[in-house]
N, C-alpha and C positions, 0 to 999 in steps of 0.2 A: 924332138920327134924321134920315135923309135927307128932304129936302123934296119932291123930285119923284118921280114914278113911275119915271123912268129911273134916278135915283140909288138908289132903293129896290131896283130889279132888280139893279143893279151890286153893291150891298152883299150882297143875298141870294145872288148867285152866289159872292161871296167866302166866305160862310159855308158854302155847299154844297161848295165846293172844299176848305175846311179839314176839314169833317166827313168827306169822302171820303178825304182823306189820312190821317186818324186811324183810319178804318175801325172795327173792332170795339172799339177803345179808348174810343169814346164810350159812356158808360153812360147819360147823360142830356144831351141837347143844351142844355138849360137854358131860361131865360127872362130877360127884362130885369126890373128892379125900378123902381118909379116914383120913388123917392127919399123917399117918406113912410115914417116909422118910428115905431113905438110901442115903448118900452122898458119892461119889467116888472122891478122889483127883487124881492128875496127876500121883502119884506113884501107884495107884490102891488100896489104903487103903479105906476101907469102914467104915463110921461112921454112927451109927444109929441116926436118927433125932427124933424130938418130936413125940410122939403119944399122942394126946390129943383130947379134945372134939371139938376143932376148926377145922371145915371142910372147904374145899375150892373146887374149881372146875374151869372149863373153858368152854367157848364157843368161836368159831371162826367165825368172821364176816368179810365180805369184804366191804371195804369202800374206797372212793377216797382219804382220808387223815386221819391222827390221830385225828384231830378235829372232823371230821364227825363221826368216830368210837366212840369217846367219847360221842357225842350227842346221838348216837344210844344206847350206853350202859347205859345211864341214866334211861332207862325204864326196866332194868334188875330186875326181881322179887326178887332177894336176898336182895335188898336194902330195901324192905318193912319190912324185918325182922331185920333191923339194920346193915346188913353186908355192907362192902365196895367192890367196884369194881375197879380193876386196868386194864388199857387199854394199851396194848403193840402194837407197830408197828413192823411188820416183814419186811424182805427184801429178795429179791432173791439172792441166793448164786451163782448159776450157770445159 
């Protein structure tokens, strides 16, 4: 996360520009995750996951294919800070 108000404004401008470029493909602009995780297994047991400085998050975009979504994701502002982006394809269950 940016440390100063000026850096925060710069990063928010990058996100706003990326969202504007994607336009109506943005289904959900997303949110960051803290890094704290609880994992629940099939028996209902809960295991605490890592709590670290490594943050992650999500954005949901609509694209005609995984390849198209991957091209769109290349502009994600987190990569300017050295982060990686994973692109997942969803499918309708019902």
